[in-house]
N, C-alpha and C positions, 0 to 999 in steps of 0.2 A: 504494500500500500504506500501511496505517497500523496501529499497535498502540496500545493505550491502557492506562495505568497510573494509579494514584492520584498518584504523584509521579515526576517525571522530573528527574534530576540531570545537568546538562550539564557534563561535565568530571570525570574520575576522579582528581583530583589531591590535594594535601595537605589541602584542606578537603572537597572533593567526596566522597572516599572515606569520610570520617567521617560526613558527612550521610547518605549512602546506607546505611551500616552501622547508624547509630542509628535512622533512620526505619523500617528493615526489621525492627527488633526487635519491632515490633507486627505479629503475624501476620495481622491483619485488613486490612492495607493492602498494595498492590503498589508496588514501586519499580523503576525502570529507571535504571541508571547508564550514561552514554554517555561513552566515552573515544576520542579520535581516534587515539591511539597504540596500540602493541601491549601485550599483557599482560607483566608482569614475572615471572610464575610460572616458576620453573625457569631463569631467565636469569642466569647468574653475572655478566655484565657489569653488570647492575643491582644484584643482591643483594649482591655482595661490595663492602663499603663502601670498602676501600682502593683500588679501581679507579675511583673517582668522577671523577678528573680526565680520564680517557680518554673520558668522555661529552661533554665540551665539543666543540662543532662536529661531533658524530657524528650518526648517523641517528636517535638518540633526542633530538635537539635541534632546536627550531624555529629557533634561531640567528638572532636578530634583530640585524642591523647597525643602529647608531644613525644618525640623520640627521647631516649635517655639523655639527660643534660649533664655535661661535664662540670658546669659551674652553676647550674640553676636547679629549679624544682622539676624533677622528672615525673611528678604526679600531675602536673598541670594539664588542663584540658582547654582546648579552644572551642568555645561555643560558636557554631555557625548555623544560621537559621535555616530550617527546612519548612518554609511556609511562604505564601505570597506576601511580598513586601520585604522578604529577606531579613537582614539584621535590623532594619528599621522597624520590623514587627516583633523584635526579639530583645532590643536593647533598652537602655534607660532614657532614651530620647533627649539627651543633653545636646543643645543646639548651639553651635559655634560657627561664626565666620572664621576661616583660617587667617592667621596673621598675614598681612600684606607682604611682610618680608619673606615668608615661606613661598608665596606665590611668585613674587618677583625673582626669587632664587630659582624656582622652576624655569621661568622664562629665560633666565641667564644661562641655563644649561643647553641652550639651542632649541628652545620650545616656544616659538612665537605663538601668541594667542592665549598664553596661560599666565600672564602677569595679573597682579591685583586689579589693574585697570580693566582687564578682560573678564575676570571672574567675579569681582564684586557686583557688577550689574546682573549676573546670573543669580547670586544670592537674593538680590532685590526682586528679581523676577519671580523667584519660586516662593517667596514668603509673604505671609500676612503677619506682621510683627507689631507687638504692642509697645516696643521700646521707642525712646525718643530719637529724633534725628531725621533729616531729610533723606539720608542714605538708605533708610529702611523701606522695604516694600509693604504695601498696605492691601494688596489685592491678589496675591499669589495663592497657589493651592495649599501651601504648607502653613498651618497655624503655628506660629512661634510666640510664646508668651513668657513673661517673667514669673518665676516661682513666687507665689504669695508667701510672705514671711510669717508663717503660722507656727513654726517649730521653735519653742522657747530655748531649747538647747542650741539650735543653730543660731538664733539671735545672740545668745551669749557668746558663742564661738566667734562671731564676727566682731563683737566688742573686744574679745581677747586678742584677735588678730590686730586690731588697732592698738591695743596696749603693748603688743609685741612689735609695733612699728610697721605693720602691714595695713595700708589704708583700704577703706571701702572704695571700690572702683567699679565703674559701669562696664559690663561686658557687652560685646558686639556694638561698640560705639564707633567703630571704624578705625580706632587706634589700638595698637597692640598693648596688652597689659603685661608688663614685665614684673610688676610688684604690686599685687592687690588681691582683694577677696570680695566675694559677693554671692548672693543667690544666683543660681544658674538661670538661663533661659532654656526652655524645653519645647520640643515640637509635640505639643499635646493640646487638645481642646479643653474648654472650661469644664466639661462634664467628666474629664479624666480619660477620654478616648485618645489613644496615641494618634498623632498626625503623621503616620508612617508614609512611606512612598506609595504603598497600595491604597491606604485610606485617602490620601490626598490627591493622587493622580488617577487611580483606576476606579475606585468605587463610584465616583460621580458619572462615569462614562460607560460603565459595563453594559448597560442595557440600551445605550443610545448610539453606539457606533458599529454599524454592521461590518465595517472594514477592519475591525479589530477582533481577533479571536484570542481569548485567554484560555490556555489549557493548563490545568493543574494535574499533578500526578503523572507528569511526563518527564522521565529522567533521561538526560542526554547520555548516549553511549560513546559517540564520537562525532566529529564534524566530517562531512563528506566533501570530496573534491573531484573535479574533472581537470586533470593536469594539476596546475597550481591555483586554479580558481575554486574558491569555496562555494559549493552549491547548496549547502543546507546542513542538516543534522539528522543523525539516526537516533531515534528515541525508543526507550522501552515503554510500552504502553501500560495502561493501568492494570491490565490482567497479569502483568509481571512475566509474561511468557513470550509475547510477540514484539517485533520491532516495526517501526514505521519510519519512512523517509519524509521529512518535512523540508521542502525545497524552497530556496530563496532566489527569485529572479534577479534581484539587485544586490542585496548585501545581507550578511549574517552579522549580528552583534552579540558578542559573548560577554555576559554579565553574571558570571557565576561566583565572583568574589575572589579574594586574594589567595585562597587555598584551592578552590575548585576550578578557577579559570586556567591556571597553569596545568592542573591535572588534565583537563579536557584537551588542551592544546597538545600536551605530550602524548595522550592516548591517540591523538589524531596525526601524530608524526611530526609535530613542531616542537623542538626542544633540543637540549644538549644531545648531540648525536650518539656519543659513547654511552650515555645513560639509556637512551631509547633502545639501542642494540642490546644492552645488558638485560632488559626486560622483554625483549622480543617484539618491539614495535618498529615497523618499517619507517625509515627516516624520510620525511618529505622535505623539511627545512631544518638544517643544522642551526639552531638558534640558542646559543649557550646561556642567554639571560633568562630564558623561561624557567621559572621556579627559583631563580636566584634572588638575592637582595631582600629577603623576607625581613620586614621591620615591624616593630610592635611598640606599644607603651607598657613596659613591665611596671608593676606596682607592688609596693610593700604594704604592710599593715601595722598600724599602732592602734591598739584597742583598749578601751577602758570600761570598767563597770560603772554604772550610773548611780549616783546617790539618790536620785528622784525618778519617778516613773517617766519613761520616754514617751514620745508621741505614739499613738496607736493608729494614726492615719497620716498619709503623706501623698504627694503627687507621684513620687517614685522612689523615695527613701534616700536618695543621694542628691541633695538639693543645693549644696554650696561648693564652690570651687575656690582654691587659693593658688596664686601663681607667684613665683619669685625666681631669682637668679642665684646661682651658687658661686659666681665669680663676677668680677667687675667687667664692664665693657660689652655685655651681651645686648643685642637688640631684640632678642626674643627670650621668653622664659625657658629655662632648662629643667625646671622642677614645677610640678603641679600636684595639688592634693584634691581628692574628693572627700567630702564629709558625709559619712553615713550615719543615719539616726537609728541604725540597727546593728546588732553584732554580726561579725563576718568572719567566722572561724573555718572557712572552707579549706584553708591550707595550714592552719595552725593546730587544730585539734589532734591530728594524727601524731604530732610531735610532742604531745603532752602539755601544751599550753592551756591554761584554764580558760573557760568560756563563761558566758552569761546569757540570759534571755532578756536582760534589760541593760543595754550598753550602747556605746557609740564608738566610732572609729574615724581616723584620718588615714588615707591611703596615698602616700607619696609615690608619684610615678615620674619616670624619665621621659621628658617630652621629645627628645631627639637622641634616641638610643644609638650607640655606635656598634652594638653587637648586632650583626646581621646573620640571617639563617637561610634556609632553603626549604622548598617543597619538592618532593620526588615521588615518582610512582613506586608503589610497593610491588605491584605486578602489572601485567597488561590487562587484567580484569577490571572493568569499569566499576564493579561493585566493591572492590577492595579500597579501604581508606588509604589515602596517600601518607607518605612519611613527612611529618611536619617537624622540622628541627630548627627552632628559633635561635639556638646557641646563646641562650640568655647569659648575661654577665661574663661573656668571654672578653669583653673590653672593660678594663678597670674604671673607665669613665662612668659607666652606668652604676657600678657599685658605689663610687664616690658620691654621685649625685643623690642616690637614694639613702645612703647613710646620713648625709647632710639633712635629708628630709625627715628621717626618724628623729634626729635631734631637734629640728625645728618644730615638729609636731609636739614634742614634749614641752618645748618652750612656750608654744601657744597655749596649750592646755594648762600650763602652770600659772597662767595669768589670773588676777583676781576675779575677772568676769566669769571664769569657769569653776570657781571654788565650790559653788553649791551643786555642781553637776558631776565633777570628776571624782570618781572613786578610785579604786586600785587600778593600776595599769596591768592589764592581763597579758598583753603580748606587745613587744618582746619581754616586758617585765623587768624587775630590778636586777636580774642576772646579766643583762646585756647593757654594758656601759661603755666599754672601749670600742673603737672603730672596728677592730677585728671581731669582737663579740657581736656587734650589730650586723656586720657583713655576713657572718656565719648564719645568723638568724634569717637574714634576707634571702640568702641563697637557698636555704631549705624551704622557706615558707612563702616566697613571693607568689603573687598572682599575675594576671594580665588584665588590662582594661578591655581586652577582646577587640583589639584594633589591628589585626594583621593587614599589611599593605605592601605594595611596591614589588610584587613578584613577577609582573609582566610590564615593566616600566616603560614609559615614554623616554626618548632620548634623541640626541643629535644623530645625524647620519653617520658620523664617524665613531659612534659608541656601539661596539659590537655586542655589548651586553644589554642593549636596549631593544627588546623585540618589537616595539612600537615606534612609529614616527609621531610627530606633533599633532597629526590629525587622527590619532588612535588606530591607524591602520597597521595590521600585522605585516611586518617586513617578510618578503619572500613569497607572498601569496597575494591574490586579488580577492576582493569581495568579502573581506573579514576585518572587523574591528573588535576592540575590547573596550568596555566601559564599566568600570567598577573601581574599587580602591586599589586593585593590583596595578593600575596604570600610573599611580603617583611615583614620580622620580624618587621622592623620599616622603615619609609619613609626616603630615603636618603636625604642629606642636599641640593641637587641641583635639577634642573628640571629633572624629572625621565624618560623621553621618551626613551633615548638611553639605559638606564639600563633595561627598560621593554623589549626592543628588545633583549638585552643580555639574559634576562630571557627566551625568546622564543628560542634563540640559545641553551641555557643550557638545556631546556626541550627536545629539539630534540636530543641532545647528550645523555641525560639520557635514553630516550626511545630506542635509537639505541643500547646503551650499554646493557640494560636489555633484549633486544630481541635476543642477541647473545647466 
């Protein structure tokens, strides 16, 4: 069996939903969006944002265990969403414009069209934002709003930040925050429904665009080619027995995310030739950068018992961010914290650290990790999970930044404003005081902010490790682009969900321009 469309988008996630919605605005073209997971329509487990932590290691999660880590936490799992909307249907919906300096650095790497001047208008286009400033969008599909300051512990924490010399600073103001704290903005509606890519872009048009077909439960097995032209994708149908060819007359857009996009490219013969031969995949294009350059935001945990009852309701339980720099002269923050109004013993309990059911935490993370890893095929079987090896803390820079973060977290919570809230420090606790003791704790217990990126990066023509050009086209073949977090030359310093939506907007614009 085969069906044919003008465009086929493989992956209905944070970027793929955007690409499909924007391309199908043209009634003269047909678009098919393929998603391996189920629909999110009418599913409160997905749509109610304050339930997001229950999605970790659930049936909506591909749940990728990392390879054994020489310097990091080998128990760590990467949550990757298996549902329409992708990780925007699975995450905590923290909404950030990327720092202008990050985007301008992208452009400086031989990527015209990706500077802040190019991407900031896409943020404005996609959002309806309640924040101040003429730079914000007021009529876009994605609802972005400021977290209401209803958590008294969080309010005290912001006072403590000021007492520690970290000022209250507006986020998403158009200026990069290098030293400041505040309530987050989140992409969620007033009633608590997440404003994911699927909710924002697809739900309003599902029944009104006959030229858009959205298929869930359709898992991609491999991309198909005639010569070096991508002609579509072979999918496993919902009966889990049969395959179907879904053909693209014009282009295929791969939007499977930073783990599964390189996986599908490699299964289709595009990747490091030696590795492909090792697992028995015929080489179509020797592209050594596919699956390389894996970047992430690793995070540590500092957790306290609370002296008073914590909140029992929240927008998404992680409502405050803190940014700073660990050395002079930086134009971007190299350290960020999330404040959680819940205990978070996901990686500490197994090591014997005490826990609580009434506590709070700060999670320092490295915004520009220098430890990079890889994604590789385990076998040529599309059903097998890939090998995900982030190589955490193999660069001492990351350990230094996060160790600084643990000390700063303690300093903040020791301020007078937190005296009525802060009970015993449960992790790392009083036994970790020296840099070496803190680093040992971090290597054993660190988590991830679940932001894998950059595994199919864009790059200049002379960058042999850049599988994509500046127009998101896969080098060595025709009719194939990638649009998701894997295309980032490096991971932005902030939570990347909104930037990934902007990548989807950019991809749709590029396709439309090139079709003229």
